[in-house]
SETITOR-665066 format. One line per 5 residues: number of its first residue (from 1); their letters; for each residue x, y, z of C-alpha. Coordinates in pm, 1 decimal. Layout:
<pts>
NUM) A) X Y Z | ...
</pts>
This chain:
<pts>
1) MREKI) 2371.3 419.6 -2713.3 | 2507.4 546.5 -2385.0 | 2298.6 529.6 -2055.9 | 2418.3 850.9 -1914.1 | 2654.0 1161.0 -1940.1
6) TKTRS) 2918.5 1182.6 -1708.1 | 3072.2 1488.8 -1770.2 | 2914.6 1748.3 -1504.2 | 2809.8 2087.3 -1634.4 | 2817.7 2394.2 -1361.2
11) TGNMI) 2546.3 2518.3 -1597.6 | 2156.6 2495.4 -1382.7 | 1868.2 2341.2 -1544.1 | 2084.5 2052.8 -1717.0 | 1897.0 1730.5 -1823.7
16) SHPSP) 2050.0 1441.3 -1913.8 | 1844.4 1286.3 -2241.7 | 2101.5 1102.9 -2439.3 | 2084.6 1055.1 -2831.4 | 2207.1 777.3 -2987.9
21) NFGDR) 2307.2 996.8 -3293.1 | 2706.7 1092.0 -3248.5 | 3037.2 949.3 -3378.3 | 3403.1 1031.0 -3308.4 | 3572.7 1319.6 -3347.8
26) PDGCP) 3888.9 1297.1 -3554.3 | 4226.0 1221.2 -3344.0 | 4340.1 1575.8 -3247.9 | 4094.4 1792.5 -3402.9 | 4011.5 2084.1 -3160.8
31) IDILV) 3686.5 2212.8 -3048.2 | 3705.1 2574.9 -3184.2 | 3361.3 2644.6 -3326.9 | 3021.7 2694.5 -3144.6 | 2706.1 2673.3 -3383.0
36) LHYTG) 2369.1 2807.8 -3252.6 | 2058.2 2714.9 -3435.5 | 1661.9 2727.4 -3409.4 | 1524.0 2408.2 -3389.1 | 1247.0 2515.5 -3667.2
41) MQSGA) 990.3 2237.6 -3544.7 | 616.9 2314.8 -3374.9 | 765.0 2216.0 -3087.8 | 995.5 2169.0 -2832.1 | 908.4 1827.3 -2745.2
46) AALER) 887.1 1761.7 -3114.5 | 1232.6 1861.6 -3185.8 | 1385.1 1671.5 -2877.4 | 1239.5 1359.8 -3015.9 | 1380.2 1415.0 -3386.8
51) LCDPE) 1728.7 1475.5 -3237.0 | 1708.3 1136.1 -3034.6 | 1551.0 938.5 -3346.7 | 1805.4 733.5 -3457.0 | 1638.4 722.7 -3803.4
56) SSVSS) 1672.2 1071.5 -3835.6 | 2027.8 1058.2 -3815.9 | 2069.3 1443.9 -3683.9 | 2161.5 1557.3 -3316.9 | 2262.5 1848.5 -3117.4
61) HYLIE) 2533.2 1824.0 -2830.1 | 2262.0 2040.2 -2644.3 | 1882.4 2175.9 -2668.2 | 1721.3 2484.0 -2482.4 | 1390.1 2470.4 -2433.6
66) EDGRI) 1153.9 2808.0 -2426.5 | 1125.3 2790.7 -2044.6 | 1514.5 2796.2 -1995.1 | 1543.1 2430.2 -1967.5 | 1869.6 2275.4 -2101.5
71) FQLVD) 1910.5 1919.0 -2258.8 | 2224.7 1765.9 -2283.7 | 2229.1 1488.0 -2593.4 | 2550.2 1425.2 -2689.0 | 2876.4 1437.4 -2494.4
76) EDTRA) 3116.5 1721.9 -2597.0 | 3399.1 1529.2 -2633.8 | 3213.8 1315.6 -2922.3 | 3087.4 1459.6 -3275.7 | 2694.9 1525.8 -3288.0
81) WHAGL) 2559.7 1549.0 -3619.2 | 2361.4 1927.2 -3649.9 | 2582.1 2154.0 -3876.7 | 2560.8 1967.3 -4230.1 | 2747.3 2078.7 -4480.2
86) GIWQG) 2899.0 2399.0 -4521.0 | 3180.4 2628.2 -4434.7 | 3347.4 2853.2 -4191.4 | 3629.0 2989.9 -4224.5 | 3796.6 2746.0 -4455.9
91) CQDVN) 3662.7 2437.0 -4255.5 | 3429.2 2231.4 -4404.3 | 3397.5 1954.7 -4147.0 | 3218.3 2199.1 -3867.7 | 3047.9 1876.4 -3702.8
96) SHSIG) 3401.9 1767.4 -3625.5 | 3499.1 2073.6 -3469.2 | 3192.2 2213.9 -3306.5 | 2938.9 2200.2 -3041.1 | 2605.1 2217.0 -3169.8
101) IEIVN) 2322.5 2404.8 -2972.7 | 1938.3 2341.0 -3033.7 | 1715.8 2677.1 -2917.1 | 1346.0 2582.7 -2922.9 | 1179.0 2835.2 -3151.0
106) PGHEY) 921.6 2745.1 -3403.4 | 1162.8 2889.1 -3682.7 | 1035.8 3108.6 -4033.5 | 833.1 2813.0 -4153.4 | 600.6 2738.4 -3823.5
111) GYRPF) 572.7 3122.7 -3700.7 | 878.7 3262.1 -3611.5 | 896.9 3462.6 -3314.8 | 1089.0 3643.2 -3031.0 | 1300.6 3463.4 -2831.8
116) PEIQI) 1250.6 3414.1 -2453.7 | 1442.6 3610.5 -2223.6 | 1476.5 3328.3 -1978.9 | 1614.9 3091.2 -2280.2 | 1827.4 3319.9 -2394.2
121) KAVID) 1969.4 3363.9 -2031.1 | 2002.2 2963.7 -2058.0 | 2172.4 3023.1 -2398.5 | 2416.8 3284.2 -2243.1 | 2482.4 3076.9 -1905.9
126) LAQDI) 2535.2 2743.6 -2132.2 | 2803.6 2934.9 -2361.1 | 3008.3 3109.5 -2133.0 | 3046.4 2768.3 -1978.0 | 3143.1 2576.2 -2308.1
131) LKRHE) 3392.0 2857.7 -2354.6 | 3554.9 2806.4 -2007.7 | 3628.1 2435.4 -2118.5 | 3723.4 2484.2 -2520.2 | 3922.7 2762.0 -2661.0
136) VPASR) 3663.9 2898.8 -2908.5 | 3727.7 3210.0 -3096.6 | 3449.1 3494.2 -3067.4 | 3467.8 3485.9 -3453.5 | 3372.4 3135.0 -3479.6
141) IIAHS) 3085.7 3166.2 -3264.1 | 2872.1 3138.3 -3588.7 | 2469.4 3099.4 -3635.7 | 2362.0 2776.6 -3879.1 | 2304.6 3027.9 -4152.5
146) DMAPD) 2616.9 3169.3 -4125.9 | 2839.8 2850.5 -4223.4 | 2501.0 2704.1 -4463.5 | 2334.7 3047.6 -4636.2 | 2259.2 2844.1 -4928.4
151) RKQDP) 1976.7 2621.0 -4717.7 | 1956.6 2792.0 -4339.1 | 1814.4 3081.2 -4180.7 | 1866.8 2967.3 -3820.8 | 1841.6 3123.2 -3572.7
156) GELFP) 1708.9 3429.1 -3747.3 | 1683.6 3772.9 -3737.7 | 1544.1 3800.5 -3385.4 | 1815.7 3604.9 -3206.7 | 1991.0 3860.5 -2964.9
161) WQQLA) 2366.3 3849.0 -3094.3 | 2436.4 4168.0 -2970.9 | 2331.6 4081.3 -2627.8 | 2532.0 3791.9 -2642.9 | 2872.9 3967.1 -2727.5
166) ENGIG) 2810.6 4201.0 -2477.5 | 2830.6 3884.8 -2254.1 | 3177.8 3741.7 -2373.0 | 2975.9 3542.6 -2667.0 | 3081.8 3627.3 -3020.2
171) LWPGC) 3148.7 3905.0 -3204.6 | 2944.6 4240.7 -3248.2 | 3078.3 4594.6 -3295.7 | 3155.0 4783.3 -3006.7 | 3163.9 4490.6 -2780.6
176) HGVAE) 3502.5 4327.2 -2590.3 | 3760.0 4562.1 -2792.5 | 3560.0 4547.2 -3115.4 | 3554.6 4884.2 -3256.7 | 3260.5 5078.0 -3274.7
181) ISSGI) 3083.0 5136.3 -3616.4 | 3178.9 5520.5 -3747.3 | 2940.2 5795.3 -3673.9 | 3040.9 5897.2 -4042.9 | 2852.4 5548.3 -4172.6
186) SGTAA) 2583.9 5720.7 -4413.5 | 2868.6 5856.1 -4643.4 | 3048.0 5486.2 -4628.6 | 3060.6 5417.4 -5040.3 | 2850.7 5071.3 -5097.6
191) SPDEF) 3075.5 4864.9 -5283.4 | 2989.1 4515.5 -5358.3 | 3258.7 4376.6 -5466.3 | 3471.8 4442.8 -5127.6 | 3216.6 4345.5 -4916.6
196) YRLLE) 3213.0 4021.0 -5080.9 | 3572.9 4040.9 -4997.9 | 3534.9 4113.2 -4672.7 | 3286.1 3821.3 -4603.7 | 3513.8 3574.8 -4696.8
201) AIGYG) 3763.6 3784.8 -4476.6 | 3524.7 3701.6 -4179.6 | 3431.6 3335.4 -4283.7 | 3204.9 3307.3 -4507.1 | 3275.3 3074.4 -4827.3
206) PADSD) 3347.5 3170.2 -5146.3 | 3039.6 3292.2 -5370.9 | 2986.5 3158.8 -5747.0 | 2704.8 3307.1 -5835.4 | 2465.4 3642.5 -5776.7
211) EDKAK) 2263.7 3413.3 -5603.3 | 2507.4 3287.9 -5370.8 | 2616.1 3653.1 -5323.1 | 2308.8 3765.2 -5193.2 | 2248.4 3452.5 -4955.2
216) RTIAF) 2578.5 3517.1 -4800.7 | 2461.8 3905.9 -4722.6 | 2109.8 3780.0 -4597.1 | 2257.6 3563.2 -4396.5 | 2550.3 3853.5 -4301.2
221) QRHWR) 2266.8 4051.0 -4247.0 | 2087.8 3828.5 -4007.2 | 2350.2 3806.2 -3765.6 | 2491.1 4166.5 -3766.0 | 2220.6 4412.1 -3947.6
226) QNDIS) 1930.0 4271.9 -3804.4 | 1747.9 4580.3 -3894.7 | 1749.2 4555.7 -4269.4 | 1786.6 4180.0 -4456.5 | 1688.3 4341.1 -4778.4
231) GNVDG) 2033.0 4145.8 -4929.6 | 2109.9 4500.7 -5081.4 | 2478.3 4583.1 -4993.7 | 2471.4 4927.0 -4850.0 | 2731.6 5194.5 -4681.4
236) ECIAI) 2621.4 5039.0 -4335.0 | 2659.5 4651.4 -4421.0 | 3061.8 4780.4 -4543.4 | 3132.8 4962.3 -4224.0 | 3031.7 4670.3 -4030.7
241) AKVLA) 3174.9 4407.1 -4249.1 | 3521.2 4622.7 -4211.2 | 3524.7 4653.6 -3833.1 | 3459.5 4275.7 -3777.2 | 3725.7 4227.8 -4061.9
246) SAITR) 3953.8 4358.3 -3865.3 | 3875.4 4234.2 -3538.2 | 3956.9 3899.6 -3674.0 | 4260.1 3955.7 -3868.6 | 4447.3 4215.9 -3634.4
</pts>
């Protein structure tokens, strides 16, 4: 276990709280994914304890409390254990390629609630700081549920992804060169097969069953169509997915 974290950060409110749960990144492995989580526990203190418990075998690089305090647990140069099994844009070892940020929120199990503005400001400040040091494409700034839709919901449909994109963090229609959604959206045909192809183009892993497809659809909606996470594919989903896929592949 490291006694201190030596790399300095320009972000304020940074507290060093080293976790023993980390390892080496593979030689030559780029840091090109940023994964955002919620803690999904009853308190930030409980989450911090678990992320630093050697018996838990989990960690993240950072934890952000609801009052905006930022804890650095693992140095960015090393591999934290936050992502688990999953895939994004063909990458099946997300831990090795990513930086993980845990955002304190009780989650769907313990009383999911909106994220305080002071906390979101800290998320934005930290993410902007990370992007100064690492070349992370906007399409690889993702939710935990994006890379692991079969088992994760975080950070969920209340997380303000649009606000992040407006501050240069991630993709959102109409932000930073990404096309707007057409005003004729209501006339967009709802073709599920086309939508699932677009999901793969955006980065979601392949779906082998109707259940897999539904879970990927819900994960997509939690991130990019938060007012309706029914799992139903409609014209709005198709239109959003087309814009996102076009922004990634152009």
